[in-house]
Structure formats: structure tokens, C-alpha cells
N, CA and C atoms as an extended XYZ file, in Angstrom:
186
Properties=species:S:1:pos:R:3:atomname:S:1:resname:S:1:resid:I:1 pbc="F F F"
N       -31.132      -16.222        0.275 N   MET     1
C       -30.650      -17.332       -0.404 CA  MET     1
C       -29.207      -17.141        0.259 C   MET     1
N       -29.397      -18.221        0.355 N   ASP     2
C       -27.833      -19.338        0.623 CA  ASP     2
C       -26.175      -19.429        0.280 C   ASP     2
N       -25.876      -18.509        0.342 N   PHE     3
C       -24.497      -18.369        0.220 CA  PHE     3
C       -23.438      -19.641        0.176 C   PHE     3
N       -22.075      -20.062       -0.844 N   PRO     4
C       -21.519      -20.580       -0.605 CA  PRO     4
C       -20.632      -20.784        0.310 C   PRO     4
N       -20.787      -22.380        1.101 N   THR     5
C       -19.566      -21.981        2.336 CA  THR     5
C       -18.104      -22.716        1.852 C   THR     5
N       -17.261      -22.233        2.019 N   ILE     6
C       -16.015      -22.755        2.016 CA  ILE     6
C       -15.572      -24.329        2.474 C   ILE     6
N       -16.822      -24.694        3.219 N   PHE     7
C       -16.395      -25.828        3.576 CA  PHE     7
C       -16.689      -27.229        2.309 C   PHE     7
N       -17.455      -26.319        1.546 N   ASP     8
C       -17.967      -27.331        0.111 CA  ASP     8
C       -16.337      -27.712       -0.591 C   ASP     8
N       -16.180      -28.817       -1.084 N   LYS     9
C       -15.237      -29.048       -1.104 CA  LYS     9
C       -15.468      -28.800       -3.120 C   LYS     9
N       -16.634      -28.468       -3.724 N   GLU    10
C       -16.435      -27.916       -4.831 CA  GLU    10
C       -16.059      -26.092       -4.841 C   GLU    10
N       -16.524      -25.543       -4.046 N   VAL    11
C       -16.975      -23.640       -3.317 CA  VAL    11
C       -15.799      -23.438       -2.850 C   VAL    11
N       -14.663      -24.868       -2.701 N   THR    12
C       -12.692      -23.946       -2.387 CA  THR    12
C       -12.530      -24.217       -3.901 C   THR    12
N       -12.423      -26.129       -4.503 N   ALA    13
C       -11.656      -25.622       -5.436 CA  ALA    13
C       -12.283      -24.701       -6.406 C   ALA    13
N       -13.490      -23.726       -6.268 N   GLU    14
C       -13.782      -23.390       -7.351 CA  GLU    14
C       -12.920      -21.497       -7.541 C   GLU    14
N       -12.514      -21.382       -5.111 N   LEU    15
C       -11.691      -19.990       -5.227 CA  LEU    15
C       -10.806      -20.092       -4.711 C   LEU    15
N        -9.723      -21.622       -5.367 N   ILE    16
C        -8.503      -21.805       -5.133 CA  ILE    16
C        -8.652      -21.871       -7.135 C   ILE    16
N        -9.172      -21.617       -7.925 N   ARG    17
C        -8.758      -21.884       -8.991 CA  ARG    17
C        -8.688      -20.592       -9.366 C   ARG    17
N        -9.666      -19.439       -9.008 N   ARG    18
C        -9.769      -18.780       -8.787 CA  ARG    18
C        -8.714      -17.410       -8.644 C   ARG    18
N        -8.325      -17.828       -7.466 N   ILE    19
C        -6.777      -16.744       -6.696 CA  ILE    19
C        -5.794      -17.350       -7.677 C   ILE    19
N        -5.473      -18.711       -8.327 N   ASP    20
C        -4.788      -18.916       -9.319 CA  ASP    20
C        -4.365      -18.441       -9.756 C   ASP    20
N        -5.748      -18.178      -10.914 N   SER    21
C        -5.513      -17.205      -11.810 CA  SER    21
C        -5.389      -15.929      -11.956 C   SER    21
N        -5.159      -14.929      -10.926 N   LEU    22
C        -4.728      -14.040      -10.900 CA  LEU    22
C        -3.274      -13.706      -10.790 C   LEU    22
N        -3.165      -12.719      -11.671 N   THR    23
C        -2.226      -11.469      -12.446 CA  THR    23
C        -1.438      -10.607      -11.614 C   THR    23
N        -0.346       -9.516      -11.482 N   PRO    24
C        -0.610       -8.356      -11.557 CA  PRO    24
C        -1.399       -7.310      -12.375 C   PRO    24
N        -0.840       -8.151      -14.065 N   SER    25
C        -0.931       -7.466      -15.154 CA  SER    25
C        -3.206       -7.566      -15.647 C   SER    25
N        -3.853       -8.202      -13.981 N   ILE    26
C        -4.842       -8.161      -14.522 CA  ILE    26
C        -5.926       -7.134      -14.250 C   ILE    26
N        -6.799       -6.373      -14.779 N   GLN    27
C        -7.611       -4.838      -14.640 CA  GLN    27
C        -8.595       -5.140      -13.040 C   GLN    27
N        -8.542       -4.353      -12.281 N   PRO    28
C        -8.733       -4.149      -10.831 CA  PRO    28
C       -10.299       -4.460      -11.143 C   PRO    28
N       -11.281       -5.170      -10.970 N   GLN    29
C       -12.991       -5.430      -11.172 CA  GLN    29
C       -13.216       -4.651       -9.333 C   GLN    29
N       -12.838       -5.091       -8.716 N   TRP    30
C       -12.106       -4.761       -6.947 CA  TRP    30
C       -12.602       -3.038       -6.797 C   TRP    30
N       -13.311       -1.902       -7.115 N   ARG    31
C       -13.323       -0.563       -7.116 CA  ARG    31
C       -11.877       -0.291       -8.263 C   ARG    31
N       -10.732        0.280       -7.445 N   LYS    32
C        -9.211        0.727       -6.859 CA  LYS    32
C        -8.046       -0.960       -7.342 C   LYS    32
N        -8.344       -1.206       -6.574 N   MET    33
C        -7.763       -2.396       -5.925 CA  MET    33
C        -6.494       -2.683       -7.227 C   MET    33
N        -4.523       -3.162       -6.956 N   SER    34
C        -4.208       -4.203       -7.152 CA  SER    34
C        -4.673       -5.014       -6.832 C   SER    34
N        -4.889       -6.518       -8.365 N   VAL    35
C        -4.751       -7.604       -7.247 CA  VAL    35
C        -4.392       -8.229       -5.545 C   VAL    35
N        -3.104       -7.429       -6.048 N   ALA    36
C        -2.382       -7.311       -3.809 CA  ALA    36
C        -2.749       -7.086       -3.458 C   ALA    36
N        -3.489       -5.345       -3.460 N   GLN    37
C        -4.355       -4.479       -2.015 CA  GLN    37
C        -5.362       -5.620       -2.371 C   GLN    37
N        -5.833       -6.230       -3.439 N   MET    38
C        -7.427       -6.883       -2.881 CA  MET    38
C        -7.293       -8.207       -1.635 C   MET    38
N        -5.575       -9.080       -2.449 N   LEU    39
C        -5.595      -10.081       -1.852 CA  LEU    39
C        -5.633       -9.432       -0.519 C   LEU    39
N        -4.388       -8.745       -0.337 N   ALA    40
C        -4.389       -8.029        1.253 CA  ALA    40
C        -5.910       -7.605        2.109 C   ALA    40
N        -6.347       -6.773        1.634 N   HIS    41
C        -7.760       -6.653        1.907 CA  HIS    41
C        -8.841       -8.012        2.546 C   HIS    41
N        -8.609       -9.933        1.040 N   CYS    42
C        -9.052      -10.525        1.620 CA  CYS    42
C        -8.504      -10.403        3.328 C   CYS    42
N        -7.320      -11.253        3.360 N   ASN    43
C        -6.889      -11.441        3.977 CA  ASN    43
C        -7.261      -10.754        5.419 C   ASN    43
N        -7.401       -9.478        5.361 N   VAL    44
C        -7.912       -9.326        7.205 CA  VAL    44
C        -8.237      -10.011        8.061 C   VAL    44
N        -9.236      -10.203        7.530 N   ALA    45
C       -10.678      -11.380        8.521 CA  ALA    45
C        -9.572      -12.524        8.800 C   ALA    45
N        -9.477      -12.723        7.955 N   TYR    46
C        -8.245      -14.142        9.004 CA  TYR    46
C        -7.274      -14.196        9.995 C   TYR    46
N        -6.723      -13.100        9.246 N   GLU    47
C        -5.046      -12.469       10.743 CA  GLU    47
C        -6.486      -11.998       11.347 C   GLU    47
N        -6.966      -11.513       11.502 N   ILE    48
C        -7.886      -10.998       13.013 CA  ILE    48
C        -8.486      -12.549       13.711 C   ILE    48
N        -8.757      -12.730       12.655 N   ALA    49
C        -9.446      -14.814       13.482 CA  ALA    49
C        -8.633      -15.690       14.238 C   ALA    49
N        -7.236      -15.798       13.329 N   TYR    50
C        -6.221      -16.589       13.323 CA  TYR    50
C        -4.823      -16.164       14.217 C   TYR    50
N        -4.780      -15.098       14.245 N   GLU    51
C        -3.968      -14.360       14.901 CA  GLU    51
C        -3.995      -13.560       15.637 C   GLU    51
N        -5.374      -13.345       15.725 N   LYS    52
C        -5.091      -12.353       17.074 CA  LYS    52
C        -4.765      -10.688       16.493 C   LYS    52
N        -4.601      -10.550       15.804 N   ILE    53
C        -4.361       -9.379       15.908 CA  ILE    53
C        -5.686       -8.181       15.892 C   ILE    53
N        -5.301       -6.874       16.052 N   ILE    54
C        -6.512       -6.615       16.968 CA  ILE    54
C        -6.708       -4.995       15.771 C   ILE    54
N        -7.601       -4.874       15.177 N   PRO    55
C        -7.341       -3.546       13.842 CA  PRO    55
C        -7.745       -2.555       14.592 C   PRO    55
N        -7.615       -1.320       13.917 N   ASN    56
C        -7.482       -0.188       14.281 CA  ASN    56
C        -8.671        0.069       14.746 C   ASN    56
N        -8.897        0.754       16.106 N   PRO    57
C       -10.254        1.190       16.052 CA  PRO    57
C       -11.021        2.554       15.649 C   PRO    57
N       -11.989        1.946       14.804 N   ILE    58
C       -13.055        3.363       14.731 CA  ILE    58
C       -13.718        4.010       15.889 C   ILE    58
N       -13.913        4.026       17.632 N   PHE    59
C       -14.440        5.713       18.303 CA  PHE    59
C       -13.360        4.691       19.059 C   PHE    59
N       -13.467        6.150       19.475 N   SER    60
C       -12.743        5.938       21.292 CA  SER    60
C       -13.650        6.212       22.138 C   SER    60
N       -13.153        5.153       23.721 N   TRP    61
C       -14.412        4.146       24.585 CA  TRP    61
C       -13.348        4.879       25.563 C   TRP    61
N       -13.020        6.079       25.167 N   ASP    62
C       -12.216        6.300       26.827 CA  ASP    62
C       -13.161        7.674       27.629 C   ASP    62
């Protein structure tokens, strides 16, 4: 199964359209997350990749 790539202009345009249509009053479709929580959750990967934020480790390697 091929997954869409954000480097395709049409895919990017659709993602932006979907993000732009979000409002605080939208009912969650992401389990129990609010719109703000979902956007913050999706942004974590970019923060780690581009801002060099180190995620909290699950395991202690000491």
C-alpha cells in the first residue's frame, strides 16, 4: 500500500485545507483529544526533528 507523501502538492493542499477547517467546537475524532491537543500531538515529531527536542525516555539505561 502506497502512502501519500507531504511532498506532493495535492496532498499538502488537502492537509492544509483540513487543518484550516478545524475549530475548537469540532467533536473529537482522535479518541478523547481536543483539536488543540491533537495538533500539539502531531507537532511533536516536527519539534523533535527540527528543534532538537529530546523526548522523555521510557527506559532508564543506567
